[in-house]
N, C-alpha and C positions, 0 to 999 in steps of 0.2 A: 568530394565531401570530407572524404577521409585525410588528403593530404591538406586541405583548410583549414581541420580542425586542427593535428599536428602542428602548422604553421602559427594558427593563434595561441595554442598553447603556449609553444615558444616564445613566441613574441611577448605574451601577457606575463608569463613564470605564474600560472594559476588564474582563476576566474576570478576571485575574490580579494578582499584587503580590510584591515582594519581602518577605521578615522577616527579621528576624535570627535565628540558631537561639541566642545569648544574649544574656542580659541586659545592657544596657549600664549600666555604673555606676562610678563614680570607681574601684575598685578593678578590674575587668575593661579598661577603657579602655587602661591601659599594656599589659595583653596582647594585645586585640583588633586595638590600631592602635601608634603610636608610642611606647615605643622597642622593645616584643616583637615586633611584626610584623618588624623586621630581621632578627629571627635565623632566622624564617621564610625569608624571601627569599635570606637567604645558602645556606643549605641546599640551596635550589631552584637557585640559580646554580651550584653546584657540581655537581648533579645535576637536569635538566630532568625527568626521570622523577619525581620526589618531587614535583611540581605534582598529580599525578593521585593523590596520598597527602594533600597539605597542605593544598588549595583544592577550589574546587567542581568542579573538571573532575570530580572521583571521581564525581560523581553528575548532570552536567549535558550536554545536548546542546543544538545549536542546532536552531530548527526555521526553514529557510531557503527562501524562495520570491521570486520576480521576477515574480510576480503574472502570469504568462502564461498559464496553463491553468487557472484556480478553480473548483473542483465544475463546476457544469453551466453557470458564468456566462462561462467562456472567458478571453481577455486583456482583467482589468479594471483593471491596474497593482497596485504595490505598495500603493501608502494601501489599498485597497480590499479586498487581499488580507490585510493585520493582522488584520482580526477572526478571519478562517478560522486562521489561525497562533496566534493566542491560542487559540481552541477547541480546537487541537492541543496544546498546552503545558499547559492546564487537564487533558485526557485522560491526558496523559502522569504528570500527579502525581498523579490522582485513584486512576490505574487499575495506574499500575507504580510511583510513588514515585519518579519520575525530575524532578529539575527541569530543565525546558524553557524557553529564551530564545526569542521568535519575532523572525525579523530577517526584513524585507523589503528588496529592493533594486532602487537607481532605473538599473538596467540591465539589458537582456536579452540583451546581447552577450554570447556563450557564454565569449573569452577573458578579460573583465572579471570575470565569475561565478568561472572558476575562480580568477583571481587574490586577488578579493577572500575567498573562502572561504579558502585558504591563508593569506591574512592573518589570519584570525579564528581560524583552529585553536588557536594557544596557549591560548585562553579553555575550549575545550570537551573534553570525552571525547568526544563523537561528534556526528556531522551527519546531520541528518535532513531530504532535500530533499523540497521540496512543491509543487505545482502547476507544475511547468515544463514547458513543452509540448515534446512531441516532434517533430523527433527530436535537439533539442538536449541533452533530458534526458538519452539515452545515453551521448553524450559527457561531460558534465559528470560523470555518476557516473563512469565509467568513470577518468578523468583521476584525479579527485580520491581514488579508491581505491588508486590506484598512485601516489600523491605524497605522501600522507597517513598517519601513521602511528595514525591512530584509524579506527574504522569508520566509514563512508557509507552510507549506505541510502536508496535513492528509495522512499518510500513508495507512489506511484501506480502505480509499477511492482510491488515486490514483497510490499508488504503486500497488495496486491489478490489478486495469484498467489496467494499464501500460503493466503488464506480460501478463495477459490475451489477450490482443491485439496482444502481441507479438508471443504467442503461436497459436492465432487466424492466424495471417497473415500466418504462415508458414504451420499451418494445412488445410488452404484453396488451398495453394500451391500443395499440397500433392493429394486433392482430385478433383483438377481442378475445384474449384468452386469461385465466384467472390462475393465481401461483399455487393454490388450492388442490388445482385439478389437473396439472400439466406434469409429463415426465420430463425430466432435467437429467442429461448426461455431462460429467465434468470429467476429462481427461488431464489428470496430471494429479498426485498426491503430495505433493509437496507443501511450503508453507501456504503458498496462495492457494492452492486448491481446496485443502482443507477448512482453510479460512473463509472459503467463499461458500463451501457448502454448510460450514456452520451458521454463517449468516442468512442464507437463502432458507435456512430451517427455520431459524428465530422468526423472521418475516413470514414463515407460512407454508414453505414447501414441504410436502408429503412425500415424494416420490423422487431421490434422487441416485442416479447409481453412478459411483466414481470408479474411474480405473487407475492401473500404475501401470508397470512395465510388464506385470505378468498376467495383464487382463483387469477383468471385472473385480473388485473386492467386496468380497460376501463372508458372512459369519464361518464356513466351516471351511473357510479356503485354507489348504495346507502350504505353510510357507510364506515367508516375505512380508511379514509383520513386525512393526513396531509399538510402541503405545499408541502412537496417534492412529494408525492405522487400525488398531483394534477399536478403539472408539469410536470410528469412522464407520468400520463395519456393522457395531450395533446401532448406529442412526441413521443409516441409508440403507437402501436396496431393500425394501419392506419385503418385493415377491422373492428375494434371494435368486436373483438371475445370474447365471454363471454366463462364463464363456469371454468373447474379445469383444474391440471396440464395434465392431458391425450388430453382434446381437445386442449390445448395450442401444444402439441407433436406433433398433426398429421399434418404429410407434413411438419414438420420441418426440416432444416439441421443441429443446432447446437444447444445444450443444455447448459446452462453455470448453475452451480450451486454453491448457496453461503448461502445456508440455513442450512438444517438440513439432520440429518442422514437417510439412508435407507427409502427413500420418493419413491422410481422409482423403477420397477421390469424391468425384460426383455421384456416383453408384451408391458410394455409404451413404451421401446426405439425401439420395434419394428416398431411402428407407424411413426416412425422417414423416413424420405427420405433416399436413397442407398448412401453410404459413410456416414453416419453420424458422425459427431463430437461432444463427450461429455467430457464437462470438468466438474467434479462433485467434488466439491472442499471443501465442510464442513468438520471442522476437528474435531476432528481425525477420524470421520467415515464420507466417503463420501456419498452422496447421493444415488449414487450405486456403488459396488465394481467393480472394472474393469475386473474382470472374467465375471460379470455376463450382463452387459454393452454390452461387447464383444458378448456374449451369444445371448442377444435381436437383434444385427446387426450393433453395435457402428464400424465405422472402426478405428476411431482414438478415444481414450480415455486419458484424463489428469488428476489428482488429486492435491490435496495439499500434499500431501505424499511422504517423502523421499525414501520409500519402492518400489515405483510404476515407473514405467517411466513416464515420462513427467510430473516432479514437475512442478505446478506453484507455484513461490516461491518469494515473495516481496522482498528479498534479492539481486534480480537482478536488481531492480530498486534506491532503497534508496541511498545507500551508494557510487553511481557512481553521483545520482543526485546533492545530498550535497557535493561533491567533486566539480562537475562542478559548480556550483551556488557560493560556496564560493571563487572558484579560479578564476572566472570571474565577482565578483561582480555583479550579477543577482538578482533583489530582488522581480521578479514574475516570478513563474513556468507556465509559458501560456500552452493552449492547444495544441498548434501547438509543444511545447517543449516537449509535453507527447509523441504524436505520433511520434516523430523523437527520442524520446528514446526508444518506441517499434521497431521502424523500426531498431535501432542500435542493441537491444537485437536478432533480430530475425536472422539479418544479418549475425551474427556467427556461425548460421548452414548453411551451404553452400550447403548441399543437403539433406534437411528435406524429413524424412521417417516417417510412423504411429508411429514409436518408438522411434523416436527425431525429436522434432518438436521445442525444448529450450535447451539453454545450461543447463548444469549442477547449481545446486544452487551454489557451490562454487567456480565455472568456475572464475579464477583470470584475465580473459581477459575482465570479462563483466563489472565492476566498470570503467575500463578506456576507453572503449567503449563508455559508457553512458555519462561521465564528458566531453567527446570531443563534445560531442552536442551543450554544453553550449560555447564553446570556439567563443569568439568576433568576 
């Protein structure tokens, strides 16, 4: 697989290209460019909003990264992040019909990133932030949402949270448990973990325990806190449980992993309640492989991998989300939107079972269903 990817990338020179929508001829040249283009420019100069009608902004988003938190590779820099952004742009087009331009930035300074994206914003109808490490990603997204008049979406946070919620909605149907009553353990307090916790709370979860490298996050813990983790300590772990992941899993109904490979054993899973749900999503190696999770007593298992059942994949969210916001001139993607998207994705599985709680990653129905959520 690795050699095939390298060979194809070298042969193609990247995964995407720009093409003209109109055939260039002697007749179309003066319409597409000078002198005809001046008429379009004058109209936009009088009313900047027309740029979203008369230019590529109508259907174009920027996929922007600083290369600081790429896939399972970590801080590999902008050049090495570019192939991933290209792949993301390809998925935008293939699944959502959205034109996406990959952009990698040669800075990891928060203020410089915000400033640069604001300078670039007049070119695009939306901004998809990608692979920017926590906690900087939180501030960057929040600032841009306030300071730009186009939608800004950090997919590592919200795309992951939405698809996790979609899978969990159906998994809970299968095991006949209620979101209000269950105990959820989340391993990983980075961008994805924090966003998952917040969205599950918005949906109704009452008892979530989160862990980072130091163990369970609780209110009086000494050390290892940033602003994001301080907030998490306030809104999770209502019983103020302390200890390690095994302490957290005792009596848990759901495990959600966005952390590190092979951190769990069958014995750990056996501490969970009957009909346990395990979403082990570390990539490429999950927190526990499905066979071992099931051996430990897990009833439903999902991963981030395509070679197992129940793949939790962001591709079910972002193409349809941006298709919807661009078509309906939505400026802010709210928590209510995210929950509606999760419900829409879940609804495509009419009779969920332990081996099928979520649509396939390339199910062509998904983006259309997700986009419909944003219709006014």
